[in-house]
N, C-alpha and C positions, 0 to 999 in steps of 0.2 A: 509950819505948822502943821499943827498937829489932825490928823485921818482920823474921822470916828472910822470904830467899825460897822459896816453894814447889819442888820439884824441879819443875823440865818434865816431864810425861808423854809419852814418844817415844808417838806417833800411830803404831798402822802403817801403811806405806803401800798404799795401795790401787793395786792395777793399774791404770789406764786402760787402758779395750780401742783395741784401734788401734783407725784407721779407715784401711779401704783407698780409695788415692786413685781414679780413675774412674779406666782407663785411656783415653787420646783414641788410635786406629789412623787411623795413619798410613795413606794411600789410596796403593795397591799401583801402582809403577809400573812400567806391560807393558816389561818389558828387553825390546828386539828381536830376534830371534835372529841366526841366522849369517850367513844370507840378506839381511837387510836391512842386515845392517849390513856387508857386502860391495860391496851394491847404491850404500848410501849414498857406500862411499869411493869411489864410480865415478860419484858422480853431481854431473852437471854443470851447474847450470843456465844457462837459454836465455835469451838478452838480450832483455828484451821490447820487442816489435817498433814502435814504431810506426806507426801505420794513419798514411794520407796520406789526405787529403782524401776523394777517388775512390775508394778504398778503401772507407772508412767509409760513402757514397753508393751503394756498388755493393752491398755486408754490405746494407744497410740494404731495397736495393730486395731482394734474393735472399733477403731474412725472410719482406718483404712478399708474394713474389708464391708462396712458399709457403707459407705463409696462407693464403691464397685459394687459391690450390691446389687445400690438404687440404679447404677446406669444401667446393670442385665437388666431390672426387672424393666425400665421403662423402654431399652431396643428390643424386649420379647411384645411387648405392647403393641410399641411401634413396627413392630414384624409382621404379628397378628391384623394390624391397619390398612398396612402396604399388602396382605398376603389376602388379607377380605377383597379386598377394590380388586387386585389384579384375578380372582374368579369370575367376577361383574367381566373382564375385557375380553376373559376367555372366550365367557360364556357371548358375545356377543358379535366373537371373532366365529367361531361356529356357524353362529346365524350368515354370518357375510359370508362364511365359504359355501352356507348351505347356496344363500343366494347366487353364488358367483358357477353354480351347481356342481364345485368342490367336492362335497358330501355327497355322496355315495349312500342312499338309505336302500338300495333295492340291494343290497349286500344285509341287512335285515334279515331275510326269509335264506333260508336255504336253496329254497327250489327257484329257477330264472323266471321272471317277471317280466313283461315286458307293458309293465304301467308303467304313465312318466310317475314324475318326485313328488308331486299330488297328491297323485289315488295312491300309490303308496305310503304317505306319508299318514294318507285314514285310514287303510288295509295294517297302518299301524295300531291303528285311537283307535277305530272302533269294527266292530263284527258285524256281518254281515246282515241283521237287521236295522244298522240306524245306529245300535246301541252304543253307549261308551266300552272299552273294553278296562277290565282292568290290570295295569298293570303294578307288578311288585318288583322285589331284588334280583332275579335271577330274569326277567324281561331290562334291568338298566344295564343288567350286564351283558347282554346279548348286546343290548345298545350300544354299547362303550367297546368290547372285542370286536365289534362286525363293522361301528362303522364310524363312531372318532377315533379309535389306535389307526386304522386307514385315512380316514381325513384329514389324521397329521402328515402323512405318506410315512408311515413306519411299518415293519415288520410286522402281523397278529401274532405271527410262531413265536413261543417263550417270554413272549411281552410282557406279562405279569412275572414271570419268572426272575426275567433281567431288570426288570425298573417297578422293583414295588412301589415304592414310591408315587414315582409320575401316574403307573396304571390304580393307587387309592386316588389321588387327587382326579382322574379321570370318570373314574367309578361315581366322586361327590356330583359332577357338572354333570353327568349324564341324566336325570331325570332335568334336570334344569334347562337343560337342552330342549329335551324332548316336549316339556312344556313353551319356552319359548318360539319353537316350533307349531305347537298348534295354537299359540296364539300369535302369529308375528303379524296376522291382520292390524292387529293394534295397536304392534310395538316398534315407534322411531329409530332406526339403530344409531343416527347420528345422533341424535339429542337423549334417547331413553336415561345416558348415565347424567347422573349431577356428581360430579367434580368439585372439591371444597377445596376452598385453600391454601385454610389453613391446616396444614400434616394432620395434629390429635386427630383427624375427621375422617371417618370411611367414607369412600366413596362409596354413594348406594345408587341403587334404580328406582326409575316412580314405572310402576305397574298404572296404567290409566282404571275407571271404575268398569271402566266395559269388560273389560273382559273378566269380573265376578254378576257385572250386571243380566240379569235374569231376567227384565224387561224390554228389555232390543231383541232375546231370542224369538223367533216365529213355531219354531221346532218346542214339543209340549217339554220332550223326554229333558230336551236340552235346557232349556230354560226354571226344569225338578230341580237337576243338577247342577243349575250353578246359583240358585237359592236355598240349597244344604249344604254346597260348596262358603259360600257369602255367612253361611249361619253361622259356618265352626269356625270361620276366620275373624270375622269383624262382628264388634258390636256397636251399636245407631247411632255413635256417636263417627265412625269411623266409615259410613257407609257414603255411597254417592260424591266418597272423594278419590283422589290418587294417592297409591299408595306408595310413600317410598321407605326402602328400606335399602339392607347390607346385603354381600346373597346368606352369610351362617348368620345365628342368631336367632330370637324369638317373632317368629314370623315372620325371615326371612324371606328369600326366594327356593331357599333349598329345602324348606321347612313348605314352604306354600307348592311347593313343584310337587315334593310328594305324596300330599294331600289332593291335589287336582287330580290324582291318578290312583287316588287307594281304593282298593277295593270294598266291596260291601265284608267278606268276610273280618278284616282288617277292620274296618266300622265296627262291629260287631265287637270283635277284641278291646276295644277304644275302651267301649260300657263298660266292659267286665272288669273294666285293667281301673276302671269310675267306682266302683263298687266293689271289687277284690283286689288286694294290695298284693305287693310280692310277698308279703310277713305272712299274709293268710294264706299266696299259695306250695308256698314251703314249706309251714303246718299241716298245710294237708295233705303234701304228697308224703309227711313224716306219718299222720293221721291217719294214712290209703289203710283202710283192713285189708286188703288183699297183698297190698306191695313197699306199706310203708312198715319202716323199721319200729316203731311204738304201735299204730294199727296194727297188725298183725301178731303181737307181741301178748302170750295171755299165758307166760310164768315169768321168773326169772330163776336165773340161777338154782338150781336145788343142792347142795355137795355137803359133803360135816365139817363141821369145824376144823380151822388148822388146815387145810388140805388147797390146791392151786385151787381147787372149785372154787373154795369159799371168800378165797381173793377177787375171783369173781366177781363172783354173786357180790362182795361187798362194793364192787368196785359200780354196777349196777345201779345196787343200792342210790348210792350215793351220788351218781348221774340223772336218777329220779330224782330225789330229793335238791336237786340242784333245781329240774328242770316244775320240779312244782314251786318251788319257791317264787321261783321267776316269773310265769304264770301268777300268782298272789301278787306277788312287787308291781306288774302292769296291770290287773282289774283295781286294786287297789288305790293307785295312784291316776290311774282316769280320772279327768273331769269328767263324766258317763254316765247316766241313771242306769243305762243298761247293763253296765262293765260291774257298778257297786251290785247291784241284781245276783247277776252272773257268779259274783263272788259268796253272796249267801247260798246261792244252791250249790255252787261245791261248799260250801260247810256243811249244809244240811245233808249234801252225800257222802260228808265224812261222818258226822254224825249217825249215819244208817249205819257203819260199820263199828263203828270206836265203841256203839250201843247195845250190838250182839254178844250173845252170851259169848259162844264163842272168843269172840276179842277182849272180853273182861275177863275170862278165863286165865286167857294168856297174861292178863294184867299181873294178876297176880301172882302167877308162876314168875315172871320178870323181876316184880318191884318182889316179891318174897312175902307178901299179905290180904291178911283175909278183908282187906277194908274194901265198901263200896265203892266206886267211884261213876260219879254220875256226869255226864257231856248234854243235858238236855239241858238250853238254851233257856233262859230267865226272861218272859211276857208279863210284866206288868206285876213281878212279885213271885208267879207262878211257873212253876216246870212244862215248857211243853215236849212230850212227845215227837219225837222230829219224823220217829216211826207209820206213825196214825191218820197220816193227815199230812194235806200242805201247810207249809208255814205260811207262804202269804198272805192263802184263805185263810189263817185264823185268825192275820192279825187285823185284817178287811171286819169278820166278823165280828171281836174286840170294839171296834169302832162303830158296829152298828148297835149293837147293846147294849155301852156305853151311850 
């Protein structure tokens, strides 16, 4: 029996979900900008230069020297930081010796005294009228010699000669220790030093504002003294705040201490120094009419040609030329109207000489010419004879007329 094949039943097609392929992001390659491209076009590779054995040896020595020098610089800097801190520790130790009555202030005075230490300190700092004494370098030296050296249990005799560097250190400390004693009631010896956690930062001292505060003083003279001191030391933003400073440095304990005892004479000198520079003082000495080498000179050496005297004379002339040239250079390069005006006045002084009859005759002899030489300045195209009046006044009058 023949079995018929069953007709095939077509199964409905089931659409398979499409699996998205994960995208692999290609790394972005930075495109050079136009500047880089332009520079690359003109980039020329430098040929490698082979160093000679001598050059390599020199380079190695230079590298080692740099490294050694850098280490030494750091050592010196760290030494300064450490030294600065130690000066504050020594300062505090002397104040503690005073508290322990082991710092003999009575030795400061040559005469014997029965005063107690607080009265002796007052005698050092104040005169009989109650006004502050002016303590200067010689007073600090006496304090160093008669109080500090003995306070360390050392023999004063020949101490400076035998220990010059130690003596210098104690001299630097002397005004600071006196300052500390004068303001002892304001200082907390156990907490006034600020010790940093980082070795590269120096130890500092905290000076309370009360030391400089004139408002808390009942004594009028003391109030005036502190007010003036604060004015010299601090600006407005620094007032009424504790003062944190190292021993040395700008307005450090050493500098403040000296200013605390600054005499009126030194204050006056400071005012003068603000108005008269060291350079001006040196020039003043040279130009002094009685003692100055240039000021008291009335003429240069007179001598016949081709003699030793003429050589001396020519040397004097050369030095005078260099002096005048330097003066003119300094005046002309100074960005100061007064310097420019002074330069013109100097020019006018020269014209007085150059336009004199005697000098013009000498020019004819030197040049061997009968030509008429004129040195008069031109003002608006017209010559002005400098000997007939004030040059600046003449210029101002022209402005008024025009």
